[in-house]
C-alpha positions as CSV (number, residue, x, y, z in Angstrom):
1,X,-12.8,-0.6,-4.7
2,X,-13.4,-4.6,-5.3
3,X,-10.7,-4.8,-7.8
4,X,-8.4,-2.6,-6.0
5,X,-8.7,-4.9,-2.8
6,X,-8.0,-8.2,-5.1
7,X,-5.5,-6.5,-6.5
8,X,-4.1,-6.1,-2.8
9,X,-4.9,-9.2,-1.8
10,X,-2.7,-10.7,-4.9
11,X,-0.3,-9.2,-3.9
12,X,-0.1,-10.8,-0.1
13,X,-0.4,-13.9,-1.9
14,X,2.6,-13.6,-4.2
15,X,4.5,-12.1,-1.3
16,X,3.7,-14.7,1.1
17,X,4.6,-17.6,-2.0
18,X,7.9,-15.7,-2.1
19,X,8.6,-15.9,1.8
20,X,7.3,-19.7,2.1
21,X,9.6,-21.2,-0.7
22,X,12.6,-18.9,-0.4
23,X,13.1,-17.5,3.0
24,X,17.0,-17.5,3.0
25,X,17.3,-15.9,-0.4
26,X,15.1,-13.1,0.9
27,X,17.1,-12.8,3.8
28,X,19.8,-12.1,2.1
29,X,18.5,-10.3,-0.2
30,X,17.1,-8.1,2.2
31,X,20.7,-7.6,4.1
32,X,22.0,-6.6,0.4
33,X,19.5,-4.3,0.2
34,X,20.7,-2.6,3.1
35,X,24.3,-1.6,1.7
36,X,22.3,0.1,-1.9
37,X,22.1,3.6,-1.6
38,X,18.8,5.3,-1.0
39,X,18.6,6.9,-4.3
40,X,19.2,3.4,-6.3
41,X,16.5,1.6,-4.4
42,X,14.0,4.7,-5.1
43,X,14.6,4.8,-9.0
44,X,13.8,1.3,-8.6
45,X,11.1,1.6,-6.8
46,X,9.9,4.4,-9.4
47,X,10.7,2.3,-12.5
48,X,8.4,-0.8,-10.9
49,X,5.3,1.2,-9.9
50,X,5.6,2.9,-13.8
51,X,5.8,-0.4,-15.2
52,X,3.1,-2.1,-13.1
53,X,0.7,1.6,-14.4
54,X,2.1,0.7,-17.9
55,X,1.0,-3.4,-17.5
56,X,-2.6,-2.4,-15.8
57,X,-3.1,0.2,-18.4
58,X,-2.2,-2.4,-21.3
59,X,-4.3,-5.1,-20.0
60,X,-7.3,-2.8,-19.5
61,X,-6.7,-1.5,-23.1
62,X,-6.5,-5.2,-24.5
63,X,-9.5,-6.2,-22.7
64,X,-12.1,-3.3,-23.5
65,X,-10.7,-2.8,-27.1
């Protein structure tokens, strides 16, 4: 549970840094996302989840192996 909460905190750190350093770019990015079809955004989300899970698995596997 400690690692999960740490991971969530790191997500907040990364997002906070992005908003602090590039607020204008993120506003444009969000505006362009409004024009994208939901199916495309859903596919991108599933791909991001799969890549993230794969990276976590690879890191864990390499650290313990």
